[in-house]
All heavy atoms as a GROMACS GRO file, in nm:
protein
  442
    1MET      N    1   8.974   9.189   8.355
    1MET     CA    2   9.092   9.132   8.418
    1MET      C    3   9.050   9.018   8.510
    1MET      O    4   8.951   9.028   8.580
    1MET     CB    5   9.164   9.237   8.502
    1MET     CG    6   9.226   9.351   8.423
    1MET     SD    7   9.314   9.467   8.528
    1MET     CE    8   9.475   9.394   8.524
    2ASN      N    9   9.131   8.914   8.508
    2ASN     CA   10   9.101   8.804   8.598
    2ASN      C   11   9.176   8.823   8.730
    2ASN      O   12   9.251   8.918   8.749
    2ASN     CB   13   9.133   8.669   8.533
    2ASN     CG   14   9.280   8.656   8.496
    2ASN    OD1   15   9.364   8.729   8.547
    2ASN    ND2   16   9.310   8.562   8.408
    3THR      N   17   9.154   8.732   8.820
    3THR     CA   18   9.208   8.744   8.955
    3THR      C   19   9.361   8.742   8.956
    3THR      O   20   9.424   8.819   9.029
    3THR     CB   21   9.154   8.629   9.043
    3THR    OG1   22   9.012   8.629   9.036
    3THR    CG2   23   9.197   8.646   9.187
    4ILE      N   24   9.421   8.658   8.875
    4ILE     CA   25   9.567   8.648   8.871
    4ILE      C   26   9.629   8.780   8.825
    4ILE      O   27   9.729   8.827   8.881
    4ILE     CB   28   9.611   8.533   8.776
    4ILE    CG1   29   9.551   8.401   8.820
    4ILE    CG2   30   9.762   8.526   8.766
    4ILE    CD1   31   9.614   8.340   8.942
    5ASP      N   32   9.568   8.843   8.723
    5ASP     CA   33   9.619   8.972   8.674
    5ASP      C   34   9.607   9.080   8.781
    5ASP      O   35   9.696   9.164   8.797
    5ASP     CB   36   9.543   9.016   8.549
    5ASP     CG   37   9.572   8.927   8.429
    5ASP    OD1   38   9.681   8.865   8.427
    5ASP    OD2   39   9.488   8.921   8.338
    6LEU      N   40   9.496   9.080   8.854
    6LEU     CA   41   9.476   9.180   8.960
    6LEU      C   42   9.579   9.163   9.071
    6LEU      O   43   9.635   9.262   9.121
    6LEU     CB   44   9.335   9.168   9.017
    6LEU     CG   45   9.222   9.215   8.926
    6LEU    CD1   46   9.087   9.185   8.990
    6LEU    CD2   47   9.235   9.362   8.897
    7ILE      N   48   9.605   9.040   9.112
    7ILE     CA   49   9.704   9.016   9.218
    7ILE      C   50   9.843   9.055   9.170
    7ILE      O   51   9.919   9.120   9.243
    7ILE     CB   52   9.700   8.868   9.263
    7ILE    CG1   53   9.568   8.839   9.334
    7ILE    CG2   54   9.819   8.835   9.354
    7ILE    CD1   55   9.545   8.694   9.367
    8GLY      N   56   9.878   9.021   9.046
    8GLY     CA   57  10.008   9.059   8.992
    8GLY      C   58  10.025   9.209   8.983
    8GLY      O   59  10.131   9.264   9.016
    9SER      N   60   9.920   9.278   8.943
    9SER     CA   61   9.925   9.424   8.936
    9SER      C   62   9.938   9.485   9.074
    9SER      O   63  10.015   9.581   9.094
    9SER     CB   64   9.798   9.475   8.868
    9SER     OG   65   9.795   9.615   8.868
   10ALA      N   66   9.868   9.432   9.171
   10ALA     CA   67   9.875   9.484   9.308
   10ALA      C   68  10.015   9.465   9.366
   10ALA      O   69  10.070   9.556   9.429
   10ALA     CB   70   9.771   9.415   9.396
   11VAL      N   71  10.074   9.349   9.346
   11VAL     CA   72  10.208   9.323   9.398
   11VAL      C   73  10.312   9.412   9.332
   11VAL      O   74  10.398   9.469   9.398
   11VAL     CB   75  10.244   9.173   9.382
   11VAL    CG1   76  10.389   9.147   9.413
   11VAL    CG2   77  10.156   9.088   9.473
   12SER      N   78  10.303   9.427   9.202
   12SER     CA   79  10.402   9.510   9.133
   12SER      C   80  10.388   9.657   9.172
   12SER      O   81  10.488   9.728   9.186
   12SER     CB   82  10.391   9.494   8.981
   12SER     OG   83  10.268   9.546   8.935
   13ASN      N   84  10.267   9.706   9.191
   13ASN     CA   85  10.247   9.844   9.233
   13ASN      C   86  10.288   9.867   9.378
   13ASN      O   87  10.326   9.978   9.415
   13ASN     CB   88  10.101   9.886   9.213
   13ASN     CG   89  10.068   9.908   9.067
   13ASN    OD1   90  10.155   9.943   8.987
   13ASN    ND2   91   9.943   9.886   9.031
   14THR      N   92  10.278   9.762   9.459
   14THR     CA   93  10.317   9.775   9.600
   14THR      C   94  10.465   9.804   9.613
   14THR      O   95  10.506   9.888   9.691
   14THR     CB   96  10.282   9.646   9.677
   14THR    OG1   97  10.142   9.626   9.670
   14THR    CG2   98  10.325   9.655   9.822
   15PHE      N   99  10.545   9.734   9.537
   15PHE     CA  100  10.691   9.750   9.549
   15PHE      C  101  10.747   9.858   9.458
   15PHE      O  102  10.868   9.882   9.459
   15PHE     CB  103  10.759   9.615   9.523
   15PHE     CG  104  10.723   9.514   9.628
   15PHE    CD1  105  10.646   9.403   9.597
   15PHE    CD2  106  10.764   9.530   9.759
   15PHE    CE1  107  10.612   9.312   9.693
   15PHE    CE2  108  10.730   9.439   9.857
   15PHE     CZ  109  10.654   9.328   9.824
   16ARG      N  110  10.664   9.926   9.382
   16ARG     CA  111  10.712  10.032   9.296
   16ARG      C  112  10.746  10.156   9.376
   16ARG      O  113  10.841  10.226   9.346
   16ARG     CB  114  10.605  10.064   9.190
   16ARG     CG  115  10.656  10.146   9.076
   16ARG     CD  116  10.556  10.152   8.966
   16ARG     NE  117  10.431  10.212   9.015
   16ARG     CZ  118  10.327  10.237   8.938
   16ARG    NH1  119  10.331  10.206   8.811
   16ARG    NH2  120  10.220  10.291   8.988
   17SER      N  121  10.671  10.183   9.481
   17SER     CA  122  10.697  10.298   9.566
   17SER      C  123  10.729  10.248   9.707
   17SER      O  124  10.640  10.228   9.789
   17SER     CB  125  10.575  10.391   9.568
   17SER     OG  126  10.597  10.497   9.656
   18LYS      N  127  10.857  10.228   9.734
   18LYS     CA  128  10.899  10.169   9.862
   18LYS      C  129  10.867  10.260   9.981
   18LYS      O  130  10.828  10.213  10.087
   18LYS     CB  131  11.047  10.138   9.857
   18LYS     CG  132  11.081  10.023   9.765
   18LYS     CD  133  11.228   9.990   9.775
   18LYS     CE  134  11.278   9.884   9.683
   18LYS     NZ  135  11.201   9.812   9.596
   19ALA      N  136  10.882  10.389   9.964
   19ALA     CA  137  10.857  10.482  10.076
   19ALA      C  138  10.710  10.477  10.117
   19ALA      O  139  10.678  10.473  10.236
   19ALA     CB  140  10.896  10.624  10.037
   20ARG      N  141  10.621  10.477  10.019
   20ARG     CA  142  10.478  10.471  10.050
   20ARG      C  143  10.442  10.338  10.117
   20ARG      O  144  10.363  10.334  10.212
   20ARG     CB  145  10.396  10.490   9.923
   20ARG     CG  146  10.247  10.490   9.949
   20ARG     CD  147  10.168  10.519   9.824
   20ARG     NE  148  10.200  10.423   9.720
   20ARG     CZ  149  10.171  10.442   9.592
   20ARG    NH1  150  10.113  10.552   9.552
   20ARG    NH2  151  10.202  10.350   9.502
   21THR      N  152  10.503  10.230  10.071
   21THR     CA  153  10.478  10.099  10.130
   21THR      C  154  10.524  10.095  10.275
   21THR      O  155  10.452  10.047  10.364
   21THR     CB  156  10.549   9.988  10.049
   21THR    OG1  157  10.503   9.994   9.914
   21THR    CG2  158  10.522   9.852  10.107
   22ILE      N  159  10.643  10.147  10.302
   22ILE     CA  160  10.696  10.149  10.438
   22ILE      C  161  10.609  10.235  10.529
   22ILE      O  162  10.578  10.197  10.642
   22ILE     CB  163  10.843  10.195  10.439
   22ILE    CG1  164  10.930  10.088  10.375
   22ILE    CG2  165  10.891  10.226  10.579
   22ILE    CD1  166  11.072  10.130  10.349
   23LEU      N  167  10.566  10.351  10.480
   23LEU     CA  168  10.481  10.439  10.561
   23LEU      C  169  10.345  10.374  10.590
   23LEU      O  170  10.292  10.389  10.700
   23LEU     CB  171  10.463  10.573  10.491
   23LEU     CG  172  10.584  10.665  10.493
   23LEU    CD1  173  10.557  10.788  10.407
   23LEU    CD2  174  10.619  10.705  10.634
   24THR      N  175  10.291  10.302  10.493
   24THR     CA  176  10.163  10.236  10.513
   24THR      C  177  10.176  10.125  10.617
   24THR      O  178  10.092  10.112  10.707
   24THR     CB  179  10.111  10.177  10.380
   24THR    OG1  180  10.098  10.283  10.286
   24THR    CG2  181   9.978  10.108  10.399
   25ILE      N  182  10.281  10.046  10.608
   25ILE     CA  183  10.304   9.940  10.706
   25ILE      C  184  10.325   9.999  10.845
   25ILE      O  185  10.272   9.948  10.944
   25ILE     CB  186  10.424   9.852  10.664
   25ILE    CG1  187  10.387   9.772  10.539
   25ILE    CG2  188  10.467   9.759  10.776
   25ILE    CD1  189  10.503   9.701  10.475
   26LEU      N  190  10.400  10.107  10.853
   26LEU     CA  191  10.423  10.174  10.981
   26LEU      C  192  10.292  10.227  11.040
   26LEU      O  193  10.266  10.213  11.160
   26LEU     CB  194  10.524  10.287  10.963
   26LEU     CG  195  10.564  10.363  11.089
   26LEU    CD1  196  10.637  10.270  11.185
   26LEU    CD2  197  10.653  10.480  11.052
   27ALA      N  198  10.207  10.285  10.956
   27ALA     CA  199  10.079  10.338  11.003
   27ALA      C  200   9.989  10.226  11.055
   27ALA      O  201   9.922  10.242  11.158
   27ALA     CB  202  10.010  10.415  10.891
   28ILE      N  203   9.989  10.112  10.988
   28ILE     CA  204   9.908   9.999  11.033
   28ILE      C  205   9.961   9.948  11.167
   28ILE      O  206   9.884   9.918  11.259
   28ILE     CB  207   9.907   9.888  10.927
   28ILE    CG1  208   9.828   9.934  10.805
   28ILE    CG2  209   9.851   9.758  10.982
   28ILE    CD1  210   9.839   9.842  10.686
   29PHE      N  211  10.093   9.940  11.182
   29PHE     CA  212  10.154   9.895  11.307
   29PHE      C  213  10.119   9.990  11.420
   29PHE      O  214  10.081   9.946  11.529
   29PHE     CB  215  10.305   9.884  11.291
   29PHE     CG  216  10.375   9.851  11.419
   29PHE    CD1  217  10.372   9.723  11.471
   29PHE    CD2  218  10.443   9.949  11.490
   29PHE    CE1  219  10.436   9.693  11.590
   29PHE    CE2  220  10.507   9.920  11.609
   29PHE     CZ  221  10.503   9.792  11.659
   30VAL      N  222  10.131  10.119  11.398
   30VAL     CA  223  10.102  10.218  11.503
   30VAL      C  224   9.954  10.211  11.542
   30VAL      O  225   9.919  10.217  11.660
   30VAL     CB  226  10.141  10.360  11.457
   30VAL    CG1  227  10.084  10.466  11.549
   30VAL    CG2  228  10.292  10.372  11.450
   31GLY      N  229   9.866  10.197  11.445
   31GLY     CA  230   9.723  10.186  11.474
   31GLY      C  231   9.690  10.063  11.556
   31GLY      O  232   9.614  10.070  11.653
   32ALA      N  233   9.746   9.949  11.519
   32ALA     CA  234   9.721   9.825  11.594
   32ALA      C  235   9.778   9.836  11.735
   32ALA      O  236   9.714   9.793  11.833
   32ALA     CB  237   9.782   9.706  11.522
   33PHE      N  238   9.897   9.894  11.749
   33PHE     CA  239   9.958   9.912  11.881
   33PHE      C  240   9.872  10.004  11.968
   33PHE      O  241   9.851   9.977  12.086
   33PHE     CB  242  10.099   9.968  11.866
   33PHE     CG  243  10.168   9.993  11.997
   33PHE    CD1  244  10.218   9.887  12.070
   33PHE    CD2  245  10.183  10.120  12.046
   33PHE    CE1  246  10.282   9.909  12.191
   33PHE    CE2  247  10.246  10.144  12.166
   33PHE     CZ  248  10.296  10.038  12.240
   34THR      N  249   9.822  10.111  11.910
   34THR     CA  250   9.740  10.206  11.985
   34THR      C  251   9.609  10.141  12.032
   34THR      O  252   9.568  10.160  12.147
   34THR     CB  253   9.709  10.330  11.899
   34THR    OG1  254   9.833  10.389  11.858
   34THR    CG2  255   9.626  10.432  11.973
   35LEU      N  256   9.546  10.063  11.945
   35LEU     CA  257   9.423   9.994  11.985
   35LEU      C  258   9.449   9.895  12.098
   35LEU      O  259   9.372   9.885  12.193
   35LEU     CB  260   9.362   9.922  11.865
   35LEU     CG  261   9.294  10.010  11.762
   35LEU    CD1  262   9.252   9.928  11.641
   35LEU    CD2  263   9.174  10.080  11.823
   36THR      N  264   9.559   9.822  12.089
   36THR     CA  265   9.593   9.725  12.193
   36THR      C  266   9.622   9.795  12.325
   36THR      O  267   9.576   9.753  12.431
   36THR     CB  268   9.714   9.641  12.150
   36THR    OG1  269   9.685   9.579  12.024
   36THR    CG2  270   9.748   9.535  12.251
   37LEU      N  271   9.699   9.902  12.319
   37LEU     CA  272   9.734   9.977  12.439
   37LEU      C  273   9.610  10.037  12.504
   37LEU      O  274   9.591  10.029  12.626
   37LEU     CB  275   9.834  10.086  12.405
   37LEU     CG  276   9.890  10.168  12.520
   37LEU    CD1  277   9.976  10.080  12.608
   37LEU    CD2  278   9.971  10.285  12.468
   38THR      N  279   9.522  10.096  12.425
   38THR     CA  280   9.400  10.156  12.477
   38THR      C  281   9.310  10.050  12.542
   38THR      O  282   9.254  10.074  12.649
   38THR     CB  283   9.324  10.228  12.365
   38THR    OG1  284   9.411  10.322  12.303
   38THR    CG2  285   9.201  10.298  12.416
   39SER      N  286   9.298   9.937  12.478
   39SER     CA  287   9.215   9.830  12.534
   39SER      C  288   9.273   9.780  12.665
   39SER      O  289   9.199   9.758  12.763
   39SER     CB  290   9.206   9.715  12.434
   39SER     OG  291   9.135   9.608  12.488
   40GLY      N  292   9.403   9.762  12.670
   40GLY     CA  293   9.467   9.716  12.794
   40GLY      C  294   9.454   9.816  12.907
   40GLY      O  295   9.428   9.779  13.022
   41LEU      N  296   9.472   9.943  12.875
   41LEU     CA  297   9.455  10.046  12.977
   41LEU      C  298   9.312  10.051  13.029
   41LEU      O  299   9.289  10.066  13.150
   41LEU     CB  300   9.494  10.183  12.923
   41LEU     CG  301   9.644  10.212  12.915
   41LEU    CD1  302   9.668  10.344  12.843
   41LEU    CD2  303   9.704  10.217  13.053
   42GLY      N  304   9.216  10.039  12.940
   42GLY     CA  305   9.076  10.040  12.982
   42GLY      C  306   9.044   9.923  13.074
   42GLY      O  307   8.976   9.940  13.176
   43THR      N  308   9.095   9.807  13.042
   43THR     CA  309   9.073   9.690  13.126
   43THR      C  310   9.139   9.707  13.262
   43THR      O  311   9.080   9.676  13.366
   43THR     CB  312   9.127   9.564  13.057
   43THR    OG1  313   9.063   9.549  12.930
   43THR    CG2  314   9.103   9.440  13.141
   44GLY      N  315   9.260   9.758  13.262
   44GLY     CA  316   9.332   9.779  13.388
   44GLY      C  317   9.265   9.883  13.477
   44GLY      O  318   9.255   9.865  13.598
   45ILE      N  319   9.219   9.991  13.417
   45ILE     CA  320   9.153  10.096  13.494
   45ILE      C  321   9.022  10.045  13.551
   45ILE      O  322   8.988  10.072  13.667
   45ILE     CB  323   9.132  10.222  13.407
   45ILE    CG1  324   9.267  10.288  13.381
   45ILE    CG2  325   9.036  10.319  13.472
   45ILE    CD1  326   9.263  10.400  13.279
   46ASN      N  327   8.947   9.969  13.472
   46ASN     CA  328   8.822   9.911  13.523
   46ASN      C  329   8.848   9.817  13.641
   46ASN      O  330   8.775   9.819  13.740
   46ASN     CB  331   8.748   9.836  13.413
   46ASN     CG  332   8.674   9.930  13.321
   46ASN    OD1  333   8.644  10.043  13.356
   46ASN    ND2  334   8.646   9.882  13.200
   47ALA      N  335   8.952   9.735  13.631
   47ALA     CA  336   8.985   9.644  13.740
   47ALA      C  337   9.027   9.722  13.864
   47ALA      O  338   8.989   9.687  13.977
   47ALA     CB  339   9.096   9.548  13.697
   48TYR      N  340   9.105   9.827  13.847
   48TYR     CA  341   9.148   9.910  13.960
   48TYR      C  342   9.028   9.975  14.029
   48TYR      O  343   9.018   9.976  14.152
   48TYR     CB  344   9.246  10.017  13.913
   48TYR     CG  345   9.285  10.115  14.019
   48TYR    CD1  346   9.373  10.080  14.121
   48TYR    CD2  347   9.232  10.244  14.020
   48TYR    CE1  348   9.408  10.170  14.220
   48TYR    CE2  349   9.266  10.335  14.119
   48TYR     CZ  350   9.354  10.298  14.218
   48TYR     OH  351   9.388  10.387  14.316
   49ILE      N  352   8.936  10.029  13.951
   49ILE     CA  353   8.817  10.093  14.007
   49ILE      C  354   8.731   9.990  14.080
   49ILE      O  355   8.682  10.015  14.191
   49ILE     CB  356   8.737  10.167  13.898
   49ILE    CG1  357   8.816  10.288  13.850
   49ILE    CG2  358   8.600  10.208  13.948
   49ILE    CD1  359   8.756  10.357  13.729
   50ASP      N  360   8.714   9.873  14.023
   50ASP     CA  361   8.636   9.768  14.088
   50ASP      C  362   8.698   9.728  14.221
   50ASP      O  363   8.628   9.711  14.322
   50ASP     CB  364   8.623   9.646  13.997
   50ASP     CG  365   8.530   9.669  13.879
   50ASP    OD1  366   8.453   9.768  13.883
   50ASP    OD2  367   8.537   9.589  13.783
   51ASP      N  368   8.831   9.712  14.223
   51ASP     CA  369   8.899   9.675  14.347
   51ASP      C  370   8.888   9.786  14.451
   51ASP      O  371   8.868   9.759  14.570
   51ASP     CB  372   9.047   9.644  14.321
   51ASP     CG  373   9.066   9.514  14.246
   51ASP    OD1  374   8.971   9.434  14.240
   51ASP    OD2  375   9.178   9.494  14.191
   52THR      N  376   8.902   9.910  14.408
   52THR     CA  377   8.894  10.023  14.501
   52THR      C  378   8.755  10.036  14.560
   52THR      O  379   8.739  10.055  14.681
   52THR     CB  380   8.933  10.154  14.429
   52THR    OG1  381   9.064  10.138  14.374
   52THR    CG2  382   8.932  10.271  14.524
   53VAL      N  383   8.654  10.024  14.477
   53VAL     CA  384   8.516  10.039  14.524
   53VAL      C  385   8.478   9.922  14.615
   53VAL      O  386   8.417   9.941  14.719
   53VAL     CB  387   8.419  10.051  14.404
   53VAL    CG1  388   8.274  10.040  14.449
   53VAL    CG2  389   8.442  10.180  14.331
   54SER      N  390   8.516   9.800  14.579
   54SER     CA  391   8.480   9.687  14.662
   54SER      C  392   8.558   9.687  14.793
   54SER      O  393   8.510   9.636  14.894
   54SER     CB  394   8.503   9.555  14.588
   54SER     OG  395   8.642   9.537  14.564
   55GLY      N  396   8.676   9.748  14.796
   55GLY     CA  397   8.755   9.754  14.918
   55GLY      C  398   8.705   9.861  15.014
   55GLY      O  399   8.728   9.854  15.134
   56SER      N  400   8.634   9.960  14.963
   56SER     CA  401   8.588  10.068  15.050
   56SER      C  402   8.446  10.046  15.101
   56SER      O  403   8.397  10.123  15.182
   56SER     CB  404   8.594  10.202  14.975
   56SER     OG  405   8.502  10.201  14.868
   57ALA      N  406   8.380   9.939  15.057
   57ALA     CA  407   8.244   9.912  15.102
   57ALA      C  408   8.248   9.852  15.243
   57ALA      O  409   8.339   9.779  15.278
   57ALA     CB  410   8.176   9.816  15.007
   58PRO      N  411   8.150   9.885  15.324
   58PRO     CA  412   8.147   9.827  15.459
   58PRO      C  413   8.118   9.676  15.450
   58PRO      O  414   8.049   9.632  15.360
   58PRO     CB  415   8.033   9.900  15.528
   58PRO     CG  416   7.948   9.953  15.418
   58PRO     CD  417   8.039   9.974  15.301
   59PRO      N  418   8.173   9.600  15.542
   59PRO     CA  419   8.150   9.453  15.537
   59PRO      C  420   8.004   9.421  15.565
   59PRO      O  421   7.936   9.488  15.643
   59PRO     CB  422   8.241   9.399  15.647
   59PRO     CG  423   8.271   9.515  15.735
   59PRO     CD  424   8.258   9.639  15.650
   60THR      N  425   7.955   9.322  15.496
   60THR     CA  426   7.816   9.278  15.517
   60THR      C  427   7.814   9.161  15.614
   60THR      O  428   7.910   9.086  15.625
   60THR     CB  429   7.752   9.236  15.384
   60THR    OG1  430   7.830   9.132  15.326
   60THR    CG2  431   7.744   9.353  15.288
   61ARG      N  432   7.704   9.147  15.686
   61ARG     CA  433   7.694   9.038  15.785
   61ARG      C  434   7.609   8.928  15.735
   61ARG      O  435   7.528   8.920  15.663
   61ARG     CB  436   7.636   9.093  15.915
   61ARG     CG  437   7.729   9.190  15.977
   61ARG     CD  438   7.668   9.243  16.103
   61ARG     NE  439   7.750   9.355  16.148
   61ARG     CZ  440   7.768   9.385  16.272
   61ARG    NH1  441   7.712   9.313  16.367
   61ARG    NH2  442   7.839   9.486  16.307
   0.00000   0.00000   0.00000
């Protein structure tokens, strides 16, 4: 099979089962959202800890 046949077969099989396609797209969206949320929370928590630790240190002369 050449590349055009493979792409045509993939597209036709994608739309043959609409429920599976929708569930797959939903799973990809949820995974990307979870990764983004986790990364943002990690960055925010690190910044909060850095600010808290630097604010509690005694002043240097």
